[in-house]
C-alpha positions as CSV (number, residue, x, y, z in Angstrom):
1,X,-0.2,-0.1,0.3
2,X,1.7,3.4,-1.1
3,X,1.1,6.6,0.6
4,X,-2.1,7.7,-1.2
5,X,-4.2,4.6,-0.6
6,X,-3.0,4.9,3.2
7,X,-3.9,7.9,3.6
8,X,-7.4,7.5,1.9
9,X,-8.4,4.0,3.6
10,X,-10.1,5.3,6.6
11,X,-12.1,7.7,4.4
12,X,-12.7,5.5,1.7
13,X,-11.8,1.5,2.8
14,X,-14.0,-0.1,-0.9
15,X,-12.2,2.7,-3.2
16,X,-8.8,1.6,-1.5
17,X,-9.4,-2.1,-1.6
18,X,-10.5,-1.7,-5.7
19,X,-7.1,-0.2,-6.5
20,X,-5.0,-2.9,-4.3
21,X,-7.3,-5.4,-6.4
22,X,-6.9,-3.5,-9.9
23,X,-2.7,-3.5,-8.7
24,X,-2.6,-6.8,-8.7
25,X,-4.0,-7.6,-11.8
26,X,-2.1,-5.2,-13.4
27,X,1.2,-6.7,-12.0
28,X,0.7,-10.0,-11.4
29,X,1.7,-13.0,-14.2
30,X,-1.0,-14.8,-16.5
31,X,-0.2,-17.6,-15.8
32,X,0.2,-17.5,-11.6
33,X,-3.8,-17.1,-11.6
34,X,-5.8,-19.8,-11.3
35,X,-9.1,-19.0,-13.4
36,X,-12.0,-21.3,-15.4
37,X,-9.8,-22.2,-18.1
38,X,-6.6,-22.3,-16.5
39,X,-6.1,-25.0,-13.2
40,X,-2.3,-23.5,-12.5
41,X,-1.2,-27.1,-11.2
42,X,2.0,-26.6,-9.2
43,X,4.7,-29.3,-8.0
44,X,6.1,-27.9,-4.7
45,X,7.4,-31.4,-3.4
46,X,11.0,-31.6,-3.8
47,X,12.6,-34.3,-6.3
48,X,12.3,-37.2,-4.1
49,X,9.2,-35.9,-2.9
50,X,7.6,-35.9,-6.4
51,X,9.2,-39.7,-7.2
52,X,8.1,-41.3,-4.0
53,X,4.7,-42.5,-4.6
54,X,4.6,-42.2,-8.4
55,X,8.3,-43.2,-9.8
56,X,7.3,-47.2,-9.6
57,X,4.0,-47.1,-11.3
58,X,5.5,-45.0,-14.1
59,X,8.2,-47.8,-14.5
60,X,5.9,-50.2,-14.1
61,X,3.8,-48.9,-16.4
62,X,6.8,-48.1,-19.0
63,X,7.2,-52.1,-18.9
64,X,4.0,-52.9,-19.7
65,X,4.4,-50.3,-22.6
66,X,7.6,-51.7,-23.9
67,X,5.8,-55.3,-23.8
68,X,2.8,-54.6,-25.2
69,X,3.1,-51.8,-27.3
70,X,4.7,-51.7,-30.7
71,X,5.5,-48.0,-30.8
72,X,7.1,-47.9,-27.8
73,X,9.1,-51.1,-28.9
74,X,10.6,-49.7,-31.8
75,X,11.3,-46.7,-29.2
76,X,13.5,-48.0,-27.0
77,X,15.2,-50.2,-29.8
78,X,16.2,-47.4,-32.1
79,X,17.6,-45.6,-28.4
80,X,19.5,-48.9,-28.4
81,X,21.0,-48.2,-31.7
82,X,21.9,-44.9,-31.8
83,X,22.9,-44.3,-28.3
84,X,25.1,-47.7,-27.7
85,X,25.0,-49.4,-31.1
86,X,25.9,-53.1,-32.2
87,X,29.4,-52.8,-31.0
88,X,28.6,-51.2,-28.0
89,X,30.7,-48.2,-27.0
90,X,34.0,-48.6,-28.0
91,X,37.3,-47.5,-26.0
92,X,40.2,-46.5,-27.8
93,X,43.4,-46.3,-25.2
94,X,45.4,-43.8,-25.2
95,X,48.6,-43.9,-22.7
96,X,51.1,-41.3,-23.2
97,X,55.0,-41.5,-22.3
98,X,56.6,-39.5,-20.9
99,X,57.4,-37.6,-24.0
100,X,53.8,-36.8,-24.7
101,X,53.1,-39.4,-27.6
102,X,51.0,-42.0,-27.8
103,X,52.6,-45.2,-26.5
104,X,50.9,-47.7,-28.9
105,X,52.7,-50.9,-27.4
106,X,50.7,-50.4,-24.0
107,X,47.8,-49.4,-26.1
108,X,47.6,-52.5,-28.0
109,X,47.9,-54.5,-25.0
110,X,45.1,-52.7,-23.1
111,X,43.1,-53.2,-26.1
112,X,44.0,-57.1,-26.4
113,X,43.0,-57.6,-23.3
114,X,39.7,-55.4,-23.1
115,X,38.7,-57.3,-26.1
116,X,39.1,-60.9,-24.7
117,X,37.1,-59.3,-21.3
118,X,34.3,-57.9,-23.5
119,X,33.6,-61.2,-24.6
120,X,31.8,-62.3,-20.9
121,X,31.7,-59.3,-18.7
122,X,28.6,-60.4,-16.5
123,X,28.5,-62.9,-13.6
124,X,26.4,-65.5,-15.5
125,X,28.5,-65.5,-18.7
126,X,25.7,-65.4,-21.0
127,X,25.9,-62.1,-22.5
128,X,28.6,-60.2,-24.2
129,X,30.1,-56.6,-23.7
130,X,27.5,-54.8,-27.0
131,X,24.6,-56.9,-25.4
132,X,25.6,-55.9,-21.5
133,X,25.6,-53.0,-22.5
134,X,22.4,-52.1,-24.5
135,X,20.3,-54.2,-21.9
136,X,22.2,-52.0,-19.2
137,X,20.8,-48.7,-21.7
138,X,17.1,-49.9,-22.3
139,X,16.4,-50.6,-18.8
140,X,18.1,-47.1,-17.8
141,X,16.0,-45.3,-20.0
142,X,12.6,-47.5,-19.7
143,X,12.8,-47.8,-15.7
144,X,14.9,-44.5,-15.1
145,X,17.8,-46.5,-13.7
146,X,20.0,-49.6,-14.0
147,X,22.1,-51.0,-11.1
148,X,25.4,-53.3,-11.3
149,X,27.4,-54.6,-8.9
150,X,30.9,-55.4,-9.0
151,X,32.7,-58.2,-8.8
152,X,36.1,-57.4,-7.8
153,X,39.2,-60.3,-7.1
154,X,38.5,-63.3,-5.6
155,X,34.8,-63.8,-4.9
156,X,33.7,-66.6,-2.3
157,X,31.4,-69.0,-4.2
158,X,32.3,-67.2,-7.6
159,X,34.7,-67.7,-10.9
160,X,36.0,-65.3,-13.4
161,X,35.3,-66.3,-16.7
162,X,38.7,-64.7,-17.9
163,X,42.3,-63.8,-16.6
164,X,41.1,-60.3,-15.1
165,X,39.4,-60.5,-11.8
166,X,36.9,-58.4,-12.6
167,X,32.6,-59.2,-13.4
168,X,29.8,-57.3,-13.2
169,X,26.4,-58.5,-11.9
170,X,23.5,-56.7,-13.3
171,X,20.3,-55.6,-11.2
172,X,17.4,-54.6,-11.8
173,X,16.2,-50.8,-9.6
174,X,13.4,-53.2,-8.1
175,X,16.5,-54.8,-5.9
176,X,16.5,-51.1,-5.0
177,X,13.8,-50.9,-2.2
178,X,11.9,-47.2,-2.6
179,X,10.4,-47.8,1.4
180,X,13.8,-48.1,2.8
181,X,14.1,-44.9,4.5
182,X,17.0,-44.0,8.0
183,X,17.5,-40.4,8.7
184,X,19.9,-41.5,11.3
185,X,22.1,-43.4,8.9
186,X,21.2,-40.8,5.6
187,X,19.4,-43.4,3.9
188,X,16.9,-42.5,1.7
189,X,15.0,-44.6,-1.0
190,X,17.5,-46.8,-0.4
191,X,20.6,-45.2,-1.3
192,X,22.7,-44.1,2.1
193,X,24.5,-40.8,1.9
194,X,26.5,-38.1,3.9
195,X,25.6,-34.5,4.9
196,X,27.3,-33.5,1.8
197,X,24.9,-35.7,0.0
198,X,27.6,-38.2,-1.4
199,X,26.6,-41.8,-1.4
200,X,28.1,-43.7,0.9
201,X,26.4,-47.2,0.3
202,X,23.4,-48.7,-1.5
203,X,20.8,-50.8,0.5
204,X,19.6,-53.5,-1.6
205,X,16.8,-56.6,-1.3
206,X,18.7,-59.8,-1.4
207,X,15.4,-60.8,-3.5
208,X,14.0,-59.3,-6.6
209,X,10.2,-58.7,-5.1
210,X,8.4,-59.4,-8.2
211,X,10.1,-63.3,-8.4
212,X,8.4,-65.7,-11.3
213,X,7.7,-68.0,-8.2
214,X,5.2,-65.3,-6.3
215,X,5.5,-61.7,-4.6
216,X,8.3,-61.8,-2.2
217,X,7.4,-59.8,0.9
218,X,10.8,-60.0,2.2
219,X,12.2,-56.9,2.8
220,X,15.8,-58.1,3.7
221,X,18.4,-55.8,2.4
222,X,22.4,-55.5,2.5
223,X,24.6,-53.1,2.7
224,X,26.5,-52.9,-0.5
225,X,29.5,-50.2,-0.4
226,X,29.6,-47.2,-2.9
227,X,33.1,-48.6,-4.7
228,X,31.2,-52.0,-5.6
229,X,28.0,-50.3,-7.1
230,X,26.9,-48.7,-10.4
231,X,24.2,-46.9,-10.2
232,X,22.9,-45.9,-13.7
233,X,20.0,-42.8,-13.0
234,X,18.2,-40.8,-15.6
235,X,17.4,-37.6,-13.5
236,X,15.5,-34.1,-13.9
237,X,16.0,-32.0,-11.0
238,X,18.6,-31.1,-8.6
239,X,19.1,-33.6,-5.7
240,X,17.1,-36.1,-7.4
241,X,18.0,-39.1,-5.5
242,X,16.6,-41.7,-7.8
243,X,16.2,-41.8,-11.2
244,X,12.8,-41.4,-13.0
245,X,11.7,-43.3,-16.8
246,X,12.4,-41.4,-20.1
247,X,8.6,-41.7,-21.0
248,X,7.3,-39.9,-17.9
249,X,5.5,-37.1,-19.5
250,X,4.0,-39.3,-22.4
251,X,2.9,-42.4,-20.4
252,X,-0.7,-41.1,-21.0
253,X,-0.5,-40.5,-24.4
254,X,1.1,-43.6,-25.7
255,X,-1.3,-45.4,-23.8
256,X,-3.8,-43.4,-25.6
257,X,-2.9,-43.7,-28.7
258,X,-3.0,-47.4,-28.3
259,X,-6.6,-47.4,-27.2
260,X,-7.9,-45.5,-30.3
261,X,-5.7,-47.6,-32.6
262,X,-7.5,-50.6,-31.1
263,X,-10.7,-49.0,-31.2
264,X,-10.4,-48.3,-34.9
265,X,-9.2,-51.4,-35.9
266,X,-11.9,-53.4,-33.8
267,X,-14.2,-50.7,-36.0
268,X,-12.9,-51.7,-39.3
269,X,-13.2,-55.2,-39.0
270,X,-17.0,-55.2,-37.9
271,X,-17.8,-52.6,-41.3
272,X,-15.1,-55.1,-43.2
273,X,-17.9,-57.5,-42.8
274,X,-20.6,-56.9,-45.2
275,X,-23.8,-56.6,-43.8
276,X,-27.5,-56.5,-45.1
277,X,-30.5,-55.6,-43.8
278,X,-34.7,-55.6,-45.4
279,X,-36.9,-53.1,-44.6
280,X,-40.4,-54.3,-43.9
281,X,-41.9,-51.5,-44.9
282,X,-45.2,-50.1,-42.6
283,X,-47.1,-52.3,-40.9
284,X,-49.7,-52.8,-43.4
285,X,-47.7,-54.1,-46.1
286,X,-46.0,-56.4,-43.8
287,X,-47.1,-60.6,-44.3
288,X,-45.7,-62.6,-42.0
289,X,-43.5,-65.6,-43.4
290,X,-44.8,-68.7,-43.9
291,X,-41.6,-70.3,-42.5
292,X,-39.4,-69.3,-39.6
293,X,-35.9,-70.4,-40.8
294,X,-33.1,-67.2,-41.6
295,X,-33.7,-66.2,-45.0
296,X,-30.5,-65.8,-46.9
297,X,-29.5,-64.7,-50.2
298,X,-26.9,-66.0,-52.9
299,X,-25.0,-62.9,-53.9
300,X,-23.5,-62.8,-57.3
301,X,-22.4,-60.6,-59.9
302,X,-25.4,-58.8,-61.8
303,X,-27.8,-60.6,-59.5
304,X,-31.4,-59.7,-59.0
305,X,-33.5,-60.3,-55.9
306,X,-37.0,-61.3,-56.9
307,X,-38.2,-62.9,-53.9
308,X,-39.1,-59.8,-51.4
309,X,-42.0,-60.1,-49.8
310,X,-44.7,-57.0,-50.7
311,X,-43.3,-54.1,-48.8
312,X,-40.0,-55.2,-48.1
313,X,-36.6,-53.4,-49.4
314,X,-33.2,-54.7,-49.4
315,X,-30.6,-51.9,-47.8
316,X,-26.8,-52.1,-46.5
317,X,-25.3,-51.3,-43.7
318,X,-23.3,-48.1,-44.3
319,X,-18.9,-48.4,-43.6
320,X,-17.5,-45.8,-43.0
321,X,-13.8,-47.0,-41.5
322,X,-11.1,-47.1,-41.6
323,X,-11.5,-43.6,-40.6
324,X,-9.5,-41.6,-43.0
325,X,-8.4,-38.9,-40.5
326,X,-6.9,-41.9,-38.4
327,X,-3.7,-41.0,-40.0
328,X,-3.3,-37.5,-39.5
329,X,-3.9,-37.5,-36.1
330,X,-1.9,-40.5,-35.1
331,X,0.8,-38.6,-36.5
332,X,0.2,-35.6,-34.8
333,X,0.2,-37.4,-31.8
334,X,3.7,-39.4,-32.3
335,X,5.3,-36.0,-33.3
336,X,4.2,-35.4,-29.7
337,X,5.7,-38.6,-28.3
338,X,8.9,-37.5,-29.8
339,X,9.6,-34.3,-28.9
340,X,9.4,-35.5,-25.4
341,X,11.3,-38.5,-25.8
342,X,14.8,-37.1,-27.3
343,X,13.8,-39.6,-30.7
344,X,13.5,-38.1,-34.2
345,X,10.0,-38.3,-35.6
346,X,10.6,-39.8,-38.9
347,X,12.5,-43.0,-36.7
348,X,9.6,-43.2,-34.4
349,X,6.9,-43.9,-36.8
350,X,9.1,-45.2,-39.8
351,X,7.5,-42.6,-42.0
352,X,10.3,-41.1,-44.4
353,X,8.2,-39.2,-46.9
354,X,10.1,-35.5,-46.4
355,X,11.9,-33.9,-48.8
356,X,15.9,-34.5,-48.2
357,X,16.1,-30.6,-46.6
358,X,13.6,-31.8,-44.0
359,X,15.2,-35.0,-43.9
360,X,18.3,-34.4,-43.1
361,X,17.9,-31.2,-40.6
362,X,15.8,-34.0,-38.9
363,X,18.8,-36.6,-38.7
364,X,21.1,-33.3,-37.5
365,X,18.2,-32.5,-34.4
366,X,18.0,-35.9,-33.3
367,X,21.2,-36.6,-33.4
368,X,21.8,-33.7,-30.8
369,X,19.6,-35.7,-28.4
370,X,21.3,-38.9,-29.0
371,X,24.4,-37.7,-28.5
372,X,23.4,-36.3,-25.2
373,X,22.1,-39.2,-23.8
374,X,25.1,-41.2,-25.2
375,X,27.7,-39.1,-23.2
376,X,25.5,-39.6,-20.3
377,X,25.9,-43.4,-20.4
378,X,29.5,-42.8,-21.0
379,X,30.0,-40.8,-17.9
380,X,27.5,-43.2,-16.0
381,X,28.6,-46.5,-17.0
382,X,31.5,-47.3,-19.7
383,X,33.8,-45.0,-18.4
384,X,33.6,-46.3,-14.5
385,X,33.5,-50.1,-16.2
386,X,36.8,-49.4,-18.4
387,X,38.6,-48.3,-15.4
388,X,38.1,-50.1,-12.7
389,X,38.5,-52.8,-14.9
390,X,41.9,-51.9,-15.9
391,X,42.6,-51.4,-12.8
392,X,42.2,-54.8,-11.5
393,X,44.1,-55.6,-14.7
394,X,46.8,-54.1,-13.7
395,X,46.7,-55.1,-10.1
396,X,46.6,-58.8,-10.9
397,X,49.6,-58.8,-13.5
398,X,47.6,-59.6,-16.3
399,X,48.8,-56.4,-18.0
400,X,52.2,-55.0,-17.4
401,X,52.9,-51.2,-18.0
402,X,55.9,-50.4,-19.0
403,X,58.1,-47.8,-17.2
404,X,58.8,-45.3,-20.0
405,X,54.4,-44.8,-19.7
406,X,53.6,-41.8,-17.9
407,X,51.7,-43.1,-14.9
408,X,49.4,-40.0,-14.7
409,X,47.6,-41.1,-18.4
410,X,47.6,-44.8,-17.8
411,X,43.7,-44.6,-17.9
412,X,43.4,-41.8,-20.8
413,X,40.9,-43.2,-23.4
414,X,38.5,-41.9,-26.4
415,X,35.0,-43.2,-26.1
416,X,33.4,-43.8,-28.9
417,X,29.7,-44.2,-29.7
418,X,27.1,-44.7,-32.6
419,X,28.0,-41.4,-35.2
420,X,25.5,-39.6,-37.4
421,X,25.4,-41.6,-40.4
422,X,26.1,-40.5,-43.7
423,X,22.9,-38.7,-45.7
424,X,25.3,-38.0,-49.1
425,X,28.0,-40.3,-48.4
426,X,30.0,-38.1,-51.8
427,X,29.5,-34.8,-50.3
428,X,30.2,-35.8,-46.8
429,X,33.4,-37.2,-48.0
430,X,34.9,-34.6,-49.9
431,X,34.3,-32.1,-46.7
432,X,36.4,-34.8,-44.9
433,X,39.2,-34.6,-47.6
434,X,38.9,-30.9,-47.7
435,X,39.4,-30.3,-44.1
436,X,42.0,-32.5,-43.3
437,X,44.1,-31.5,-46.5
438,X,43.6,-28.0,-45.0
439,X,44.9,-29.2,-41.8
440,X,41.6,-28.3,-39.8
441,X,40.8,-32.3,-39.0
442,X,43.1,-35.4,-39.2
443,X,43.2,-39.0,-40.5
444,X,42.4,-40.4,-36.9
445,X,39.0,-37.9,-36.5
446,X,37.8,-39.0,-40.3
447,X,38.0,-42.9,-38.7
448,X,36.2,-42.1,-35.5
449,X,33.4,-40.6,-37.4
450,X,33.2,-43.6,-39.5
451,X,32.9,-45.3,-35.9
452,X,36.7,-47.0,-36.7
453,X,39.6,-47.2,-34.4
454,X,42.5,-45.6,-36.1
455,X,44.8,-47.3,-34.9
456,X,43.1,-50.8,-36.2
457,X,42.5,-48.8,-39.2
458,X,45.8,-47.9,-40.1
459,X,47.3,-51.8,-39.5
460,X,44.6,-53.2,-42.1
461,X,45.5,-50.8,-44.1
462,X,49.4,-51.8,-43.7
463,X,48.4,-55.3,-44.2
464,X,46.1,-54.7,-47.1
465,X,48.4,-52.4,-49.1
466,X,51.7,-55.3,-48.4
467,X,49.7,-57.9,-49.8
468,X,48.5,-55.7,-53.0
469,X,52.3,-55.0,-53.8
470,X,53.3,-58.4,-53.1
471,X,50.9,-59.7,-56.1
472,X,51.4,-56.7,-58.2
473,X,47.8,-55.5,-57.2
474,X,47.0,-51.7,-58.3
475,X,44.2,-49.6,-56.8
476,X,44.1,-45.9,-57.1
477,X,44.0,-45.8,-52.5
478,X,47.6,-46.6,-52.8
479,X,49.9,-43.6,-54.1
480,X,53.4,-45.8,-54.2
481,X,52.6,-46.6,-57.9
482,X,52.2,-42.9,-58.5
483,X,56.1,-41.9,-58.0
484,X,56.7,-46.1,-58.9
485,X,55.2,-46.3,-62.2
486,X,55.5,-46.0,-65.9
487,X,56.8,-42.7,-65.9
488,X,59.8,-43.0,-63.7
489,X,63.1,-41.3,-64.2
490,X,66.3,-43.0,-63.9
491,X,66.9,-41.4,-60.2
492,X,63.9,-43.3,-59.2
493,X,64.5,-46.7,-60.7
494,X,68.2,-46.2,-59.2
495,X,66.5,-46.0,-55.6
496,X,64.0,-47.9,-56.0
497,X,66.8,-51.0,-56.7
498,X,68.5,-49.8,-53.7
499,X,65.5,-49.9,-51.7
500,X,64.6,-53.2,-52.7
501,X,68.1,-54.5,-51.9
502,X,67.4,-53.1,-48.4
503,X,64.0,-54.6,-48.1
504,X,62.6,-51.2,-47.7
505,X,59.8,-48.7,-49.4
506,X,60.9,-45.5,-50.1
507,X,58.6,-42.7,-51.6
508,X,60.5,-39.8,-53.7
509,X,58.9,-36.8,-52.1
């Protein structure tokens, strides 16, 4: 209330009240006001409070949709392909020597052992590393989180499947109970934290609460230190303890799409069955049939029905299915689903009928969402797994660290997931060629853009070129023939003969 309002309040209280009301209307945000058409729903609970009573229901609904809804199954399949991919997240070790150069021999030794461990990295021995990563990624995005217990060194009752004593026990988030709370010990929703919210341990159920043998009422838990647990969570708010499903904002829309499509399918099936009726006319014209059996007509092209009784007329039930507006409505709903799940609309609907420019624009924008999920998965899962595995490999003596390796760079690596596919390979290959020649890129970056390991690519090229030269095969990919071809000078021939005598290749500049 300003000075004028204070002065007028004793004399004209109603006028001052109207002035204050008008000022409030002018100054307030319309979005903050509750009106007949705007409910202004609010969320005042903390991140943990908002999920406490809703996360399990959303998780169960997402699982049911993944099992029964073709659109949702395709959505998670696409996310698996674009976040992890068929070969999984590749790891390219880049340990350095004291001069700052990549120690190729040590990197090759790490890569060889990593490839061997990748054949059976988890405790059951049923999944390879790429299969394991795709399953963990799907669980993370569908359920909101995924868990894995690290088995390191000698573990009672367990035999590691490989030389490096490191294995992973994959666990569904059901093992982490939402109802496990103890403020005295800092336990909230099964996770134990210190005063600074740093995780100290996880309290896991000993049995899956939804075991196939019947619902388990046992709430016995075991405390697993954070050093032995990996928790991958999809978080949306600061201070959020547990993860929430990727589909949290579109669950209702997806369920409605499924119900609507099912109703349209049933209506189309009914309409597809040709049905006729006989109009009896007025009651005065009606003559009761002598026979009580059901009357039928044999349908044939050009047929004439002359067996109708007086006052009868043949009519046909009108069929207005399939609904011509179904596809447009469905596509509009799928666009809304795509915008809430980081998935491209064309990939979700499997519709690629746009122009080249629109398809490329959508691919570029969708790739940004895939890349973000990919980086989150690498940070949560891949980097932790690789570093812990390498530490155990070195401690167990499976991998020996050369004395000329800088110990600060032992765990250095490049993590590479699926990259954006080339829409026009010729144009994009020319662009890379220009960048490399101009010095704004290098061969390693081009190889990684094609999802290849640069060192493996060089070794493959080296073996290929050697085989071609030994067999006298000439290809444009080998610049050797540009110098030792038909137009050799005498000096080049002499150098070639000298190099051949030494057993080395030489290329004139």
